[in-house]
N, C-alpha and C positions, 0 to 999 in steps of 0.2 A: 401722578400716582398710577400704579399698574391696575389692571382690571381686578385682580384679587384684593388689592388694598382697598379699592372702592367698594367691593362686595363686603369686606370685613367692616369698613366704616359704616355702610348703610345698615347692615344687620346689627351692628353694635348700637347704632342710634335707636333702632326700634326696640331692642332689649332694654336699653337705658330709659326710653320713654315709658315702657311698661313698669319699670321699677319706680320711676317718678310718679306714675299714676297710682301705684300702691302707697307711696309715701304721701301723696296728696290726700288719699282717703283717711289717713291716720293723723295728718297734721293740718289739713285744710289749706295748705299752701298750694296754689295752682301749679300744676305740672308745667304750664306754659312758662312760668317764671324760671323754673329749673332748666327748661329747654333753651330759653334765650340766654341764660347765663352760660350754659354749656357751649352754645355757639360763640359767645364772646371769648370764652377761654380757648376754644379751638382756634379762633381767629388770631389770638395772641401767640399761640404755639406754632401755628402754620399760617403765616400771613397770606392773604389772597387779595386779588384785585376786586375791590368792592363793586365797581361799575359792572363787572362781568356777572355779578350775582342778581342784578335787577330783573332780567328776563326770567331766569329760573324761579325767582321769588314770586313774580307775577303769575306764572303758569301754575305753580303749586298753590298759590293763594286762591286763584279762580276755581280750580277743580276742587280744592279743599272746601271752599265756601259752598259750592253746589252740594257736596256730600254732607256737610254739616247741617245745612238748611233742610235737606231731604231727610236726614236722620231725625231732626227735631220735628218735622211735620208728621213723620210716621209714629211719633209718640203722642200725638194730639187727637183726642176724641171730640167729635162735634155732636151737640145735642141742644135742645131748647134750654136746658138748665145751664149750659156753658155760655150762652149768648151774652149775659152780663159780664162774665169774665173776659170774653173776647173783646167786647166793647171797651171795657176798662183798659185792657192791654193796648188797644189801638189808640185810645186817648192819651195814655201815659207815654207811649212810644213816640207819637207824633208831636205832642206838646214838649216832650223831653228834648227832641231834636231841635225844634224851633227855639225853645227857651235857651238851650245850651249854645246854639249858633249865635244868638244875640249876646249872651253873657260872655262868650269867648271872642266873638268877632270884634267887639268894641276895643278891648285891650290890644288886639292885633292891629287894628286900624290906627291907633295912636302910637303904639310902640314901634311899628315897622313901616309907618307912613304908606300903608296900602290904600288902595281905593276900597269903597264899601263892598263892591262885588268881589274883589280879591280877598278881602278879610273874611267874608262869609264863606268863600270857597275853601280857604285854609281852615276855617272853623268847622266845616261840615265833617271831615273825617274824625275830628276830635269829639264830635257830638254823638257818634253812633255807638251803641252798645254792641259788644262783640258776642255773637251767638257761638263763635268758636271757643270762647272761654266759658260762657254761661252754661251751655248745654251739658258739657262734661262735669260741671261743678255742682249741678242741682240734683244729682242722683240720690243724695241723702235727704233731700226735701220731699215732702209728701203733699198730695192733695192740690188745692187751688194755688198755693204759692209756687209749686214747681211748674204747673201748667201756665200760670201767669208769666213767669220768667221766660219760659220757652217761647210763648206767643210774643211777648214784648221784644225779646232779642231778635227773633226772626223778622218781625214787622219793622223793627228799628233798622236792621240791615237793608231791607227792601226800600223803605222810605228814604234812608240815608243815600243810597245809590241814586234814587229818582231825583231827590233834591239836588244832589251834587251835579248831575248832568243838566238839570233844569237851570241851575245858576250859570253853568257854562253856556248853554243855549241863549239865555237871557242876556248875558254879557256880550256874546258874539253877534247877536241879531240887532240891526238898527231899528227894527220895528218890534217893540216889546209886546204889543197885543198879539202879533203873529206868533211870537215865541210861546206865549201862554196858551194860545189855541193849539199849537203843535204839541205841546206837552199834554194837554187834555185829550187830544185825539190819539196820541201814542199810548196813553194810559188805557183808554177804552179798547184800542186795538190789541194791546197786550193781554188784557183780561179775556177778550174773546178768543184770541189765539191760544192762550193758556188753557182755557176750558176745553176747547176742541182738541188740542194736542194731548191733554191729559186723558180725556175719554178715549181718544184713538189709540194711545199707547196701552192703556189697560185692556182694551178689547183685542188689540193686536197680539197680546201675550197669549191669548187662547189659541191662536191659529199658527203660532210658530212651534213646530214639533221637536226641534233640536233640543238636546239636553243641556246645551250651553247657550243660555240666552239672557241671563241677568246682566252680564257685562255688555252684551249687545244693546240692551235697553239703556244702560248707563251711558254708553257711547252715543246713542241717539239723543238722550237728554242733553249731554254736553254739546253735541252738534247743534241742537235747537237753541240752546243757551247762547252759543257763539254767534249764530246767524241773527237771532233777535238783538243781540248786543250790537252787532255791526249795523243793524237797522235802527239803532238808537231807541230800542224799546227797553222794557224792564224785565229781563228774563228770569229773575229770581221768583217772580210771581208764578211763572210756569212750574218751577221746581216745587214751590210751596203748594200749589193747587194739585199737582200730581201726587205728592205725598199725602195730602189730606183726602183726596179721592180714594187712594189705595187703602188708607187706614179706616176710612169711614165708608167703605163700599156699599154697606147696607142702606145708606142714605141716598147714594147716587144711583145704584143699579136696582131700581124698583119700577113698578109700573111697566111701561113699554120697554124699558131697558133691562128688565129682570132676566130675560132669556139670553142676553148677550154674553154672560159669563156666570158660571156657577159659583156658589159661596165657597166651595172647596178650592176651586181654582184661584179665587181672589185671596183667600186666606194663605194659600201656599205662596202666591206671588208676594204678598205682604211680608210674610216671614222671611223669605229669601232676600228680599230687598233690605229688610231691617238688618240682617246679618252682614250683608255685603257693604252697605253704606256705613255701618258702625265701624267695621274693620278698616275700610278704605279711608274714612275720615280720620281715624286714629293715625294711620301711616302718614297721610298728607299733612296733618297738623304737626306731627313730629318733625318732618323735614322742613316745613315752612318756618317754624319758629327757630329751629337751629340755624337755617340759612339767614334768617333775619338777624339773629345774634352775630353771625359771621359778617354781615354787611355793616355792622356798627363800627364806627371809629371811636376807640376807647377814650382818646384824648378829648373828644367832644363832650364827654360826660363830666369833665372838670370845669366846664363853663358855668360860672356862678350865675350869670344873667339868665341862661337857659333854665337853670334849676329854679330860680325865683319865679320866672314866668310860668313854669310847669306847676309850681305850687299854687299860683294864682288861678290858673286854668282848672286845676283839680278842685279847688275850693268852689269855683263857679259851677262846675259840673254837679257837685253834691248839694250846693245851695238850691239849684233848680230841681234836682231830684227830690230833695226833702220837701219842697213845696207840693210837688205832685203826689208823692206817696202819702204824705199826711192828709192831703185832700181826699184821696180815694180809698184809704184803708183805715180801719179802726186803730185807735191808739193802743200800743202794746203788741200789735201783731205785725207792725211794719218795719221793725228794726232790721231784720235780715234782708228785706226787700230794698231798704234804703242803701245798703252797702253793695248791692249786686248791680254795679254799673261799670264793668270793666271795659276798657278799650283794647283792641287787639288786631286780628287779621284784617278786618274790613277797614280799619283806620289806616293800616299800612298800604293796603291796595289802593284806596282812594287817594291817599297822599301822593303816591307815585303815578297816579293817573292825571294829576293836575297838568294841563297843557303848558308847553314851554313859554307861551306868551303871557301866562298869568303867574309864572314862577318868580320868586324873588330870592336873591342870595342872602338877604338879611335874616330870613327865618331859619333858625338852627334846627337841623334834623334831629338832634339829640332830644328835643322836646317830645318827639314821638315816643322814644324809649322811656323817658321819664314818666309820661302820662300813663303808658302801659304798666310800668312798674308800680306807680302810685295807686292807680285804680285797682289793680290786681291785689295789691297789699291791703287796701281797704276792704275788698271783698273777702280776703283771707281772714282778716280780723273779725268781720261779721259772722262768717261761718264758724270760726273758733269760739266766739262768744255764744253763738247759738248752741253749739255742742256742749259747752260748759253748763249753760242754763238747763239743757235737757238732762244732764247728768245729776243735777241737784235733786236729792230725794225730796219728795213731797211730805211735809210733816203733818201727821194726822193729830188733831188736838185730843188730849187725854180727857175722856168724858167721865172717868172715875172720880168720885168725890175725894 
């Protein structure tokens, strides 16, 4: 393709993604599904080498994940009143990952003759809720439900990545105790570095006088993310902490820290970051899911065994989620929360990060697409039913004799 054809294709994809976003607001069908289908259609019209797409897909996914988690963190307010909600989100996200890994791992262990470690490694990407799909889809929700889902999806992404690399370290290490100790040490080190880096970046904003500095800070965040990742830390914690510090600056910059930055400077920084991250996440999400659709081999979707296994895995996901949601929420208020468990960007990223020595050719890649389609479809159904329930007029009983 010529340079101008690429420009037209890229611009058209963004315009199309905006149209899909507007359709999603009216139909509650996630725009992600439309983008994936668009990618599949383009791949059929203009065949490409699927293997050449893996690296662009990984780069788009990593930067997109950073922007999406940062966007979600900038929407979250911290207070004493929010602590029960945060605690509940942490419990549901962590137990959801562990429960789903067990429920998915056992079928994979028996069906594909994997080792226990290998089956859990393959189950982890399928156990993580996608903040890339949840965060754009909860705009119409209000109050605690919206905040719970943002917290849960961000925590699920972070914990999913940590568990994924913990399993790899545990499987590769001859000394399991050392592997557990290394994981705990890395977690503590990550939290310390994240807090210090977050504070340092917010303070640094005050002293940089150039008018162009938001993308400079985003570049620094991405740089720190990549460095921490190469050191086998959990860099999404840094992104989450930075966003939370910026959004809740009045809780962080008080006492001795109060003079480090004015309220006006922090509000301006927060507003600018919010605009940039939302716009950037939108663009990256657009290209990621279109490229993911391009990378799919359509013939693989005709595999009946893959379809049957995907249905079984989807049922396992919602069985675990039903237990957790019913346990933690009042009956009657949990329906939309029950259906909000889509798999997406992080699932694809983790799957393609499985080391070569743990990979098996028996596992069909089409399962990934089926799970993304099924869980997004269930989420769409939940949002549509919620919208219909909200539109039902409340009947006031006639008190006249």
